[in-house]
N, C-alpha and C positions, 0 to 999 in steps of 0.2 A: 607516510604514517608513523608517527612517532612510538606507538608502540604496537603490535601484533592486534590486531583487531581479536577478541573471540567468536565462535560461531558451533551452535548447536544444533548436531547434524538429528534429527530421529525416524528413522526408517528400521522396516526390520527386516530387509533384504539386506544381510550380513554385506556377502563382497558388494554392493551397490555402496551400501554405507562408507566401509573402510575404502573403497577407491574414491569416492567423494570426499573422505578426510582426508587421503594422502594427500591428492589433487590442487586440495585447498593449503594444504601447508607447504608444499613446495614451492605454492604463491603466497607466501608470508603471512598465514592465517593462524592462529590457535583454533582445534576444534577439541571439541567432547560429540561422542555418540552414543547417545541411546537406541535400541533395539525395539520396544515398545512405547506406546501412551505412556504408562504409567512411569516409567521409570522417567523419559521425556516431561512427563509433569514436575516429579519430582526434582529435578536437575535443575530447570525453567525457574522452579519456588525458590529456589538454593541458591542461583548465583544472577548475576548480572550476568547479559549475555549482549553481544552487537547486531549481531543476527541470528536466527533462524529457522533453518529449514525443514519442513516438515511434510511426511508423505499423510496421504490419507488411508488408506487403510491397512490402520495401525493397531495392534493386539492389546486389549484392556480400555484404553482411548483411543479412538481415531482421532487422525487432524482435525475433521471441523471440530468438534468436542475441546481441545487439546489448544486448538487457535484462538476459542473463545473465553477460555480458563487464563492463558499468558497476555491476553489483552485486557482482563479483568486486572493482571497484576500489573503490567508493564506496556501503557497505552500506546507506548510510541516507540518499542525494539522492530525494526523490521522483519515482518516474515514471510519466507517465500515455500509457496507450498509447490510441492516437486513430486507428480503422480500420473497414473497411467491415466485418469479419467479425466477424460480431454473433450469432453462438452461443453457447450455454451451455460447450460445449467449449473453442471459441474464447478465452472468457473466462477461463475454468478453467485453462488453459494459459499464459494471459497471467499472470494472480497467479502459477502456480506455478514460474514464470519470475521472480518479481519484481517487476511491476507492483503500484504503489499506488491506480490506478484505470482504469479500462475506459470510452470512453466512444467511441459507437459514430457511423461518419458514415451520414448524414447528420446535422448535429447542430448546434446555434445558439450560437453564439458567446458567448451569455451563461453559459449553461451551465458551459463550459471554463474561462469565467474566475471562475464561481463553486469550480469544482472545484481550480482552481489556488490561490485565496485559500484555502481550507478548508486545503489540502496545507501551503502554507505558513505556515500561523499554525501548527501541531502542528510542524512543522523548524525554523524558523528562531531560534534563542537568544532575541532580544531581544522574541520574540512568545511565549513561552515561561509561564505562570501555575503550572500546576501540573508539577515534571518529575519528582517520585519519587510512586511509587502503592504504598501499605502493605496487605497483608491478612495479621493473623496474623502469620508469619517470613515472610511473600513481598515481595519488595521487586523493585519496576519503575523502573529509570531511563532515562526518556523521553530525555536527554540523550546518555547511553552506547547506546541502546537494549541494553541487559542486563536479564537478571534472577536473584534469586538466591535461593535458600529455605535459611534459616540461613545456614551458612557454604558451602554450595555452589553455584556459579555452575552455570547451565542453558540450555544452549544450543540458541535457538528460530529458526527459520525466520522469514520476513518476516509471513508471513501466520499463522505460531502467535502470533507477537510480538499483532500487530494483534486476532487472536479473542481472547486473552489478558487485553491492555488492556481491551477492550468489557466482557467479564464483570467485570473490576473494576471499572472504571468501574460498573455496572451491579451492584455486590456488594449481595447480599439481594433481587435483584429477579429475576422468574423471565423468561428470554427466550424469545421462541420460534424456532426452524429459522427460520421466514420472515426474521423479524429480522435474526436472526444474514447470513442471504442477503443481503439487501438491504443492511446497515450493512459487511460484511467481503468480500463478493464482486459484490455490487452488481447481483446480479441475483435475480429472484426463484424462492421454493422453487420445485422440482421435485420432486417425491415419486420420483420413479425414480433419482432421485442420491441415495449414500449420504456427499457428502464432507464433510457438517459433523459426521455421526458418525464419520468418520474423524479431523478434525481434532480434532475433541474427544478420542478415543482417544489421538491424538498426544500433547495436552498432557498427559491426565489419566495418563500413563506417567513423562511428564518433570515434573510438577511434584507428582501426588500418588503417585506408585506408594512409592518408601523414606520417604513420612513418614508416619508415626502419625495426624493430624491431616489430612484429606481436605477437599481447598475443593470441588472441581467436582464438582456433584452433578447427578446426570438428576428432574426431573419428569413421570412419566412421563404422555404423554397433549400436555404442557404444553411440555420442553423443558426449557432449564439453567437450574441457578443457581449460584453463585461464595457461599458462605458457609464460617462459622468453623467450625460443626459440624457 
């Protein structure tokens, strides 16, 4: 990386926040720390960061609320939620609020470091190799986080965009619900939840409904496949 990526850490446990900060700086990152949600919001509003790490149980403004506020100002900045709240519902709510990744405490620092590097590899312009994905008349611009089909611009949420990108990158390959749950939501697939079907249906309404050629197909008993026919 040509310059040090800047990371904002919003964590009210001072010892943990400082430990994460020190570990990241030892690995070539520039960090700043906020110990409550209000200060975190003020810092995120005043400066552009390359990545933000959020706790959920924060004083003043909680992590869910803060993530929503950050997304309104900076739709594309990667956000990792780092929290003791580890249920599937907690994770899904975090992703719905706009988080890109979700790590449950206690955690290994090397896992956090690997997740950070993976998100930055996708988000920093100098590290991007494939900025445009195409299937038929569908065009995904990874820089602008925009989607077009033909001449029509299509608005997607962050999770819808991630799901579509995953399907496109696996074009012609059947991906199971378990694959999607792990890759997009970072959870083990629970047969009691229909969140994947819901999001696939959201995508179909936006991507396929108004077009004669359907791209997203269901393989009964196996999963989903994106293909041109």
